[in-house]
C-alpha positions as CSV (number, residue, x, y, z in Angstrom):
1,X,44.8,7.7,20.3
2,X,45.5,8.9,16.8
3,X,44.3,6.8,13.7
4,X,48.1,5.6,12.9
5,X,48.6,4.7,16.5
6,X,46.4,1.9,16.0
7,X,47.0,0.6,12.8
8,X,50.2,0.7,14.3
9,X,49.5,-2.3,16.0
10,X,49.8,-5.3,14.0
11,X,47.3,-7.1,16.4
12,X,44.8,-4.4,15.4
13,X,45.7,-4.6,11.6
14,X,44.6,-7.8,11.8
15,X,41.9,-7.6,13.2
16,X,40.6,-5.1,10.9
17,X,41.7,-8.0,8.4
18,X,39.8,-10.1,9.8
19,X,36.2,-7.6,9.8
20,X,37.2,-7.0,5.9
21,X,36.4,-10.3,4.8
22,X,32.9,-9.9,6.5
23,X,31.3,-10.2,9.9
24,X,32.7,-12.4,12.6
25,X,31.7,-12.5,16.5
26,X,33.8,-11.3,19.3
27,X,34.1,-14.9,20.1
28,X,35.9,-16.1,16.6
29,X,38.1,-13.0,16.5
30,X,39.7,-13.9,19.9
31,X,40.3,-17.3,18.9
32,X,41.9,-16.3,15.5
33,X,44.0,-13.8,17.6
34,X,44.4,-15.9,20.3
35,X,45.7,-18.6,18.2
36,X,48.3,-16.1,15.8
37,X,49.5,-14.0,18.7
38,X,49.1,-15.4,22.0
39,X,47.5,-13.1,23.6
40,X,44.1,-13.4,26.5
41,X,41.1,-13.1,25.8
42,X,41.6,-10.1,28.3
43,X,44.2,-8.9,25.7
44,X,42.1,-9.0,22.4
45,X,38.8,-7.8,24.3
46,X,41.3,-4.9,25.2
47,X,42.7,-4.4,21.3
48,X,38.8,-4.9,20.0
49,X,37.7,-1.7,22.6
50,X,40.8,0.7,21.2
51,X,39.6,0.0,17.7
52,X,35.9,0.7,19.2
53,X,36.9,3.8,20.5
54,X,38.9,4.8,17.3
55,X,35.9,4.3,15.1
56,X,33.5,5.6,17.5
57,X,35.4,9.0,17.4
58,X,36.0,9.0,13.6
59,X,31.9,8.7,12.9
60,X,31.5,11.5,15.4
61,X,34.1,13.8,13.6
62,X,31.9,12.8,10.3
63,X,28.4,13.1,11.9
64,X,29.9,16.8,12.5
65,X,30.5,17.3,8.9
66,X,27.6,15.8,7.4
67,X,25.2,16.9,10.0
68,X,26.1,21.1,9.5
69,X,25.9,20.4,5.6
70,X,22.9,18.7,5.7
71,X,21.1,21.0,8.0
72,X,21.8,23.8,5.6
73,X,20.5,21.2,2.4
74,X,17.8,20.6,4.4
75,X,16.8,24.6,4.6
76,X,17.5,24.9,1.3
77,X,14.7,22.4,0.1
78,X,12.2,23.9,2.4
79,X,12.9,27.4,0.9
80,X,12.4,26.1,-2.7
81,X,9.2,24.5,-1.3
82,X,8.0,27.9,-0.1
83,X,8.8,29.2,-3.3
84,X,7.3,26.5,-5.5
85,X,3.6,27.1,-3.4
86,X,4.3,30.3,-3.8
87,X,4.7,30.8,-7.3
88,X,2.4,27.5,-8.7
89,X,1.1,29.0,-12.1
90,X,-2.7,28.9,-12.0
91,X,-4.4,27.5,-14.7
92,X,-7.0,30.3,-14.6
93,X,-4.7,32.7,-15.5
94,X,-1.4,31.5,-16.5
95,X,-0.2,34.1,-19.0
96,X,0.0,36.4,-15.4
97,X,1.0,33.5,-13.4
98,X,4.0,33.0,-15.5
99,X,5.3,36.2,-15.5
100,X,5.2,36.6,-12.2
101,X,7.3,33.9,-11.7
102,X,9.8,34.8,-14.3
103,X,9.8,38.4,-12.5
104,X,10.7,36.2,-9.1
105,X,13.1,34.2,-10.8
106,X,14.8,36.4,-13.3
107,X,17.1,39.1,-12.6
108,X,15.5,42.5,-12.3
109,X,16.8,44.1,-15.9
110,X,16.1,40.9,-17.9
111,X,12.4,41.9,-17.9
112,X,12.6,45.5,-18.7
113,X,13.0,45.7,-22.4
């Protein structure tokens, strides 16, 4: 089911309006929807099930998007940590350490003048 189909139903829109005001128990939602729309508890439960399935589908899409990006970020952070460990400036010979640090960090032509 598409998100617009889910939101196209007035009962589901009303459920979302209720949830937008704060947390509600399923029993509270059923009570409000029964009064406003005359639906049975089973009917309201079906609408809640459809909303839950759509939310889970949407979250799965977000997880797939963010996991790939966050994995790349995690790999980049780990690479940076490895570089910093390997390029720590030595207190006993800070000048040589700093020159070596620059040699790794700067483009090759920057230190050849």
